[in-house]
MARVEXSE-853005 format. One record per residue (C-alpha): residue in one letter; x, y, z. Coordinates in pm, 1 decimal. Each point is the difference from the previous one (the first is absolute). Example, Ala and Ser with C-alpha at 12.3 -4.5 7.8 and 13.67 -1.06 7.14 Angstrom:
<zagus>
['A' [1230.0 -450.0 780.0]]
['S' [137.0 344.0 -66.0]]
</zagus>
This chain:
<zagus>
['M' [15732.0 -1118.9 -16678.2]]
['P' [204.4 231.0 224.4]]
['K' [-0.5 -72.4 369.3]]
['I' [-138.5 283.2 211.4]]
['S' [143.5 18.2 346.6]]
['F' [-14.5 237.7 291.3]]
['S' [326.1 153.5 -121.1]]
['S' [-148.4 56.2 -349.4]]
['F' [-166.1 312.9 135.5]]
['G' [326.9 144.3 133.7]]
['R' [-37.1 240.3 286.2]]
['F' [-380.2 2.6 -51.1]]
['G' [-26.0 -373.6 71.6]]
['P' [-108.6 45.7 362.3]]
['L' [-266.6 254.4 -104.2]]
['V' [-136.3 -231.6 -268.8]]
['L' [-16.1 -285.8 250.6]]
['L' [-170.6 220.8 260.3]]
['W' [-253.5 130.6 -254.2]]
['T' [-74.7 -354.9 -120.4]]
['A' [-47.1 -125.7 354.8]]
['A' [-221.0 296.1 91.2]]
['T' [-213.8 -52.0 -307.8]]
['L' [-55.8 -364.7 78.9]]
['L' [-33.1 16.4 376.4]]
['L' [-160.6 328.8 101.9]]
['P' [-368.1 -4.7 92.8]]
['G' [-223.8 103.8 -284.3]]
['C' [222.5 -141.5 -272.5]]
['G' [-183.9 -281.8 -171.2]]
['R' [-281.4 21.2 253.6]]
['E' [-366.2 -30.3 -77.2]]
['K' [-191.7 321.5 -44.8]]
['S' [-182.6 140.3 300.9]]
['E' [-379.8 18.9 -10.3]]
['R' [23.8 376.4 -52.9]]
['E' [233.3 -52.4 -296.0]]
['R' [-233.9 -264.1 -144.3]]
['I' [-295.2 238.6 29.3]]
['L' [192.4 283.9 -166.1]]
['L' [99.0 -240.5 -277.3]]
['M' [-366.8 -94.7 -47.2]]
['I' [-88.2 370.6 -32.8]]
['E' [272.9 38.3 -264.0]]
['R' [-136.4 -301.8 -187.2]]
['I' [-349.3 151.5 -0.8]]
['Q' [154.6 318.8 -141.2]]
['E' [164.2 -197.6 -280.2]]
['D' [-317.8 -198.8 -68.9]]
['V' [-209.7 316.0 -26.6]]
['E' [252.6 168.9 -229.0]]
['D' [9.1 -317.1 -212.9]]
['R' [-381.0 -5.9 2.3]]
['N' [14.3 -361.5 120.1]]
['L' [-343.0 -46.6 151.8]]
['E' [50.6 -364.3 98.6]]
['R' [322.4 72.3 190.3]]
['V' [-166.4 288.1 184.8]]
['L' [-287.5 -231.2 94.7]]
['D' [245.3 -268.2 118.7]]
['R' [101.9 243.7 272.2]]
['I' [-358.5 42.3 123.0]]
['S' [-154.5 -249.5 243.8]]
['E' [-317.0 -188.9 -87.6]]
['D' [-194.0 172.1 280.2]]
['F' [116.1 347.5 -107.2]]
['R' [-214.6 306.9 66.2]]
['D' [76.4 358.6 -89.1]]
['M' [-133.0 322.2 149.9]]
['E' [-316.2 -29.3 -207.3]]
['N' [-43.2 -366.0 101.7]]
['R' [97.2 -129.6 -345.6]]
['S' [101.4 -364.8 -17.3]]
['K' [298.5 -135.9 -188.5]]
['S' [-214.5 -70.7 -307.8]]
['E' [-145.6 351.3 10.6]]
['V' [344.9 150.1 38.1]]
['R' [107.8 -200.9 -305.6]]
['E' [-258.2 194.3 -203.7]]
['F' [107.6 328.3 162.0]]
['I' [369.2 -54.5 -85.2]]
['A' [-76.3 -131.4 -351.6]]
['D' [-208.7 311.5 -67.6]]
['H' [283.5 219.3 129.7]]
['F' [248.9 -178.7 -227.2]]
['D' [-235.6 47.4 -297.0]]
['R' [-38.1 372.7 63.8]]
['H' [360.5 84.6 95.5]]
['H' [309.8 -79.5 -202.0]]
['G' [362.5 61.7 92.4]]
['I' [-66.7 -41.6 372.3]]
['V' [292.6 100.8 220.2]]
['V' [8.5 -69.4 372.7]]
['H' [255.6 164.6 228.6]]
['I' [6.2 -160.1 344.6]]
['L' [74.7 286.4 234.4]]
['G' [-10.2 -123.6 356.8]]
['T' [-131.9 -289.9 203.3]]
['R' [-74.1 1.8 370.9]]
['F' [-62.0 -310.4 206.6]]
['L' [-285.7 45.0 245.6]]
['G' [3.9 -358.4 123.5]]
['L' [174.3 -326.3 -78.3]]
['E' [-59.8 -320.8 190.7]]
['A' [-117.9 -359.5 -30.7]]
['G' [-37.5 -6.5 -378.0]]
['E' [-185.8 330.1 -23.8]]
['A' [117.3 351.7 -75.8]]
['D' [-149.2 344.4 -32.5]]
['I' [182.5 252.4 -214.7]]
['E' [-50.6 334.6 -166.4]]
['T' [181.5 56.2 -324.9]]
['E' [5.0 316.4 -205.0]]
['V' [28.1 -4.7 -375.4]]
['S' [0.3 248.2 -283.5]]
['L' [-204.9 -123.7 -297.8]]
['S' [2.2 134.6 -350.8]]
['S' [-95.6 -124.3 -342.5]]
['G' [-10.2 115.7 -357.1]]
['A' [291.7 166.4 -173.4]]
['A' [341.8 -160.6 17.3]]
['K' [168.7 -13.9 338.9]]
['V' [290.8 213.8 -123.0]]
['F' [-241.9 267.9 -122.3]]
['R' [-178.9 9.0 337.1]]
['K' [334.8 48.8 172.2]]
['L' [97.5 270.0 -248.6]]
['I' [-313.2 202.7 73.0]]
['R' [37.5 -71.2 373.6]]
['Y' [-329.2 -186.3 29.3]]
['S' [22.4 -219.1 306.1]]
['G' [-347.2 -152.7 -29.8]]
['Q' [-260.7 -39.6 268.6]]
['N' [98.7 -108.9 347.5]]
['Y' [-191.0 -263.2 192.5]]
['R' [32.8 -157.4 341.5]]
['F' [-94.7 -367.3 7.0]]
['S' [-93.9 -162.1 330.4]]
['L' [51.8 -373.6 -29.4]]
['H' [-64.3 -294.9 226.6]]
['L' [218.8 -291.6 -102.7]]
['V' [-15.1 -368.0 85.2]]
['R' [239.8 -283.1 -70.3]]
['D' [-141.7 -284.9 -204.4]]
['E' [73.5 -370.5 57.9]]
['A' [316.1 23.4 -212.0]]
['G' [127.6 293.2 208.3]]
['W' [-61.6 270.7 -262.6]]
['W' [-148.8 332.5 102.4]]
['Q' [-334.9 93.1 -154.7]]
['V' [-226.9 303.0 28.3]]
['S' [-321.1 -86.9 184.7]]
['R' [-138.1 351.0 55.5]]
['A' [78.8 322.9 -179.9]]
['G' [-100.3 361.9 8.6]]
['W' [147.6 299.8 -174.1]]
['R' [-43.7 370.2 -31.2]]
['F' [145.6 285.3 -198.8]]
['I' [245.8 209.8 200.9]]
['T' [155.7 338.8 -64.6]]
['L' [373.7 67.4 6.9]]
['E' [-46.7 153.0 345.2]]
['E' [-150.3 -325.8 131.3]]
['L' [285.6 -223.3 -116.1]]
['F' [220.0 -171.1 256.3]]
['P' [323.7 203.8 27.8]]
['E' [195.8 -293.2 -141.3]]
['S' [-242.2 -23.3 -293.4]]
['F' [32.8 369.8 -78.9]]
['K' [379.6 -27.6 13.4]]
['L' [-4.6 -288.9 -249.0]]
['L' [-247.3 177.0 -230.9]]
['K' [221.6 308.4 11.3]]
['K' [294.5 -210.6 -124.9]]
['V' [-200.7 -113.9 -300.9]]
['F' [-165.3 338.7 -62.3]]
['P' [229.0 269.8 148.7]]
['D' [-223.7 292.7 -96.5]]
['I' [-315.4 -106.3 185.4]]
</zagus>
């Protein structure tokens, strides 16, 4: 096995050493995710679970004392989601933007905007420039005993393109330039 030394990199040796040191020592490298990052990751996981039609994984991200805007419990929301999965195939969720309204002491309030569509193949929907229906979800999150974020309260409403957060509209415009 050849020996790699500082001189093996020639005149770039100092740069390689500096880059390696910076990668290992700078703040943020190898650090734990912030609470905001963990919440955004949870939202992405819900997106994946919905697109995969994985009811149990979606429900794992909902607290036992969950209530939605119509006062449905977790068991009632199970029926609601299962019915939605039965009626809609090829579900696609585009997360557009998420705003943090509050984050402290194991609780968070966020609004996240998504574009939902279902039916014909995703590529076909993009081809015909169908972006789906846009919704704003208002979520209250709590951390469980294991430190995972779960949805404890949820509300949602349909929103028009004009009502989207500017950052959401910008992202939607990247996916569907002609909207």
